N, C-alpha and C positions, 0 to 999 in steps of 0.2 A: 770753404773745399772744390771741389773742381769736380766737374760730373762732365763725361764725355756727351757729344750731340746725340742724341740717336738711345742712346739707352733708356730703359724704359724704368719708371718709379714705380717702388711699389713702397703705397701710400706715404709717408713720412719720410721715408728710408730710401737713402741712396741707392745704385746698381755698383755693382761691381764695375771697373773702367772697363775690362778684359772681356768678361764672360756675361753680363750684365743680370748675375742674380743676385736678388735684395741683400745688402750688409748688415750680417747682424749687431756688428758695432762700427762707428765712424773710423776706424781704421784701425789698424795691428800696427802695434808696437815694434813686432820684428819687418816692418817696411822699411825700405829707403826712402821710401817718397811719400810721407804720409798725405800730403797735400793731392797725391794722387792715388786714392783709395780703390784697393781688390778685396775680393773675397779671400780668405783663409787657403786655398786651394795652392799648391805648390808654384804649379804651371801658371797659373795668371800673377802671382807674384814674381815670376822670371819673368815675363813678361813687363812688368811694369819697371821692374830692375834695369831695360835697356833704355828708358825713357832719357836716363841722367847720360846715357853712352851713345847714342846713337845723334844724330845731326833730325832736327824735328820731322823733315819728309820721309825720312827715310822711317822714320818710328810711327809716324801715322801708318804709313805702308805695312809696316812690321803687326802693329795693333790692328787695325783692320785686317791681315788674314790671318794670325795667329785667333784673332777672336771667334772668329764664323767658324775655324777648326773645331776649336774648343766648344762652341754654341752645336755645333752639327754633330760630335762625338756624344754630350752629352744626351742628346734630344735623340740618338738611335740608341741608346743606353737605357733612355729612358721608355720608348716602345718595345727596347728585349726585354725590359724587367717586367713591362705590364703581360705582353705577349706570354712568358713565364710563371708571371702568378691564373693568370684566365687560363693557362695550360692547365697548369694543375690544380687548380679547382673545381672543372670540365672533368679529368679523368679521375678525380676522387670520388665526387657524384657516380661516373658511369662503374667506378670500382665497388662503392656500395649496392647497386643497384645488381651486375654479373654476381656478389658475394651472396644479396637475397635468393638469386634464381639458382646459383649454384647449393645453396644451403640447403635445399627441396634436396638434392641428389645428394647429399652428405655421406659418404660410403661408409663411416665407420659409426662411433660411439657420440650420439647427438651434444655429451657434456664437456669435451674434449674440446681444447681451443682450436679456434681458426687462425691462423698465420696469411694474411693475403700479400703477396709479390708481384709486382709488373715487371716486366722485361721486356729487353727491346729483342727485334730482329736481326740477323747476319743477313747479309746480301747471299743469294742461293745460286745465282747465275752463274755459269762455270762455261770460261773460256780456253782455247788452244792459248797455251803461256808465249806470250811476243818475244821473238826475238830481244828486243830496244829491256822491255823489263830483267830480262834475264841476264844484259849485258849490264845493268844497273845494282842487281844484286851482286852480279861475281865484283864489278868492282869495288863495291861498299866490303864484302867480305873481306877481298884484297885488302884494304886499307887497315882493316880491324884486325887482321892475324899481321901481319906488319909489323904494328904500332903494340898489340899483344905482345908479340917477339922481345918486344924492347923490356919490357915488366918482367920479375919474376916470381910474381904469384901473383892471383887475383885483386887481394889486399891495395898492391901497388898500382894495380889499374882505375881503382876507384876513383869516382871524380863526386862532386859533390851531389850532383844528381842521381848518378847510379847507385850510392850509397845509399840514398835514400829509396832506392827501391828495394836496393836489398834488404835493406831492415823492413820493409813493408813486406817483401815476400816471407823472411821469417818470420814475420809477426803471425801470417796468415797460415802458414804450416802448424807454427805453434796450436793457432786456436784450432785447424782441424784436424790435429792427431790427437787432440785433447778431445775433439769429438768426432767421433768418425760418420756417425749420422748425418751431422752436418757435412763432413765432406761430399758422402752418396749423394743428399739431395743437392748441394752444390755443383759437383757433379751433373746432375740429370737436367737442374736448369738450365747450365751452361749448353745442354745440347738442345735442348729446348731451344734456347735464344738462335743458336748456331751461328755465333761470333758475331755478335751485335760490337760487339766493343773492338774484333780484329780488322772493322772496315776502313781503319787509321794506319795499318801496320806497314802498307803500300811495299817500298820493295827494301826495305831497311828491317821490317819486323822487328822493329825492338831492340836489335842488335847492338851490343856496346862492346868498348874494349874489356871490358874486363868480363862481358860472357864469354867471351874467345878466349882470352887469359884460364877461367874455369874449367872451362872444355877440355884445354891442353892440359893445366895440372893433374885434371883426372886421367888424359891417355900421353903421357910424357912420351909414348915411344911412336907417336904420330909425327911428323914434319910436315913443316906450314903447306904444304901441298897433299899429305894426306889427309890435313884439317878442312881445306878449301874445297878435296873432295870429299868429306864427310858430311857438309853442309849443302853440297849442289846436288847430292846423288839422290836425297830425299826431297828437290823438287819433283814434281809431274809433271806430265806433257799438257797436263790441263791445270788451273786454277779460278778460282773465286774472282768473277769480274768488278775489279773498285774495290780490292780489298787486300789483304795482305798476299807478298808472294806465295807463303807457305800453307793457305786455307785454301784447301782441296774439300769437296763434297762429303767429306766422312770426315771433317776435322781438319788442326793442322800437321804438318807433315814432318815435324819434325818433335822429335822426342822431349821428355818434361827437361831432362837435364841438359839442352843443345838449344834450349828455349833463353830469353833475355830474362832475369828478375822481374820486369813490367810483366811479364807476360804470366809467368810466374805465380804473381802478387797479385793481380789487376782483379777487382771485382768491380762491378758498376753500382750503381749509388743505393740500390732496390736492391742487393745480396748482401750489399754491406751493412743496412740496415737489419736485413734479416737476419746476418753473422751476431748484431750487435742487439737483438731480441734476444737470442740462443744464448747470447751470453749471459745476460741477466737473467734468463728463464731457461733452465736446461732444457725442461719438456717444450721440443716442436711443437708437437699438438700436430693437426691437422693441414696440410698445406695444397693454398690456390692461388695456383698458377696464371697468370695473366699475361700472355705474350702481345707485344704491339707491334704495328708494320713496320716504326721507323728503326733506324740504326741507333747504337748508347750516344752516338754523336746527332744526330740530330730528330730528338726528342724535340724540342722547341725549334721546329723549321715550321714555318705561318702560312709556307706553298701549300700544304696538302696537309689534311688530316690522317691524323697518328691512330688508325684506328684498331679495334679488338681485331687481332686473326686468330688466336687460338685459346682457350683454356681450361684446366686442366687441373685434377687433382696428381699432388705428385709426393709418392713414400720412398721408402728406400726400398720396399719390392716393386712397388706398384707406379704405372703411369697409366693415367683416368682419363681421358678426354673426357668433357664436360659439351655435351650438343646443345648451346646456347650459341644465339644468331648473335653478332655484334650488335653494339647495342647502335638506335640509328639515332641522328640529331638531323633538327632540320636548320635551316639556313642562321637561326638565333642561336642556336650554339644547344636549345632546349631539350634534355631528355626525351624521347618515343613517350618513357611511361609513367611523365610527369605532366603530359598534353589532357 
């Protein structure tokens, strides 16, 4: 059996000739070249399949180059997965510590269940809207409106991706319609977060052809220019820096009927977990919200700590901040109260 020089062997087991990972089996029956074994990865098997098609020097270069890329990518993924696991475990310990401290000041009956939700933070720094951003947004809108005008209705304008977003939005609306208290709490949590999921909206605001076609269907008397003006008129002189162009210091500048299905149907993983709990157990109980510093898309960023910045009891009628200092960690990540 051919083993490429320089690749590690794992005990008595040979390594994949492309990525160097240990082989579970000597070779795969699906391989074109059993004498040049690879692991079950499709990308490794594809590289190996070129051995019989390329001249040996060309294949040697391709093998070394592609193998290095695969190994480097897998190393990055392994490091990222480790970072996610360590962050998740550390935050879980901090949440339990905060829950214990906050429970000493629980605002209602002690026998009511407590649900804990950790939410991200949106950007809050506002800046005068740059002309380049406005021009980019305008061009995006003009393209969407032109394409939407070529469709007879919203359903015709749907693509596979926008269809999935539409179904998600409908499912979300169905759940919240059946549980108004859950809608109220979700809105309060999103208000506390201040747009942690909106930071990726950039100059497109997640708007799609289907979004514009739906708005046009609801307003058949509007011309293409009127539709463009309707969206542009919602843009303020200032916008939140590094976030969606429609995000302002007081929330989204677009009313719900003008937003994309992505915006109307999306909730971060924490709120989705909260919704799932409430779907199975309609007694919402007492809700403790922990807001962390990072946005929804940077929770596992290893360059800075995702510190706790706010803790509050959240109810349908009240929002009660809890005066608890952020949990301190030493350089080793040990919780201060565990020392």
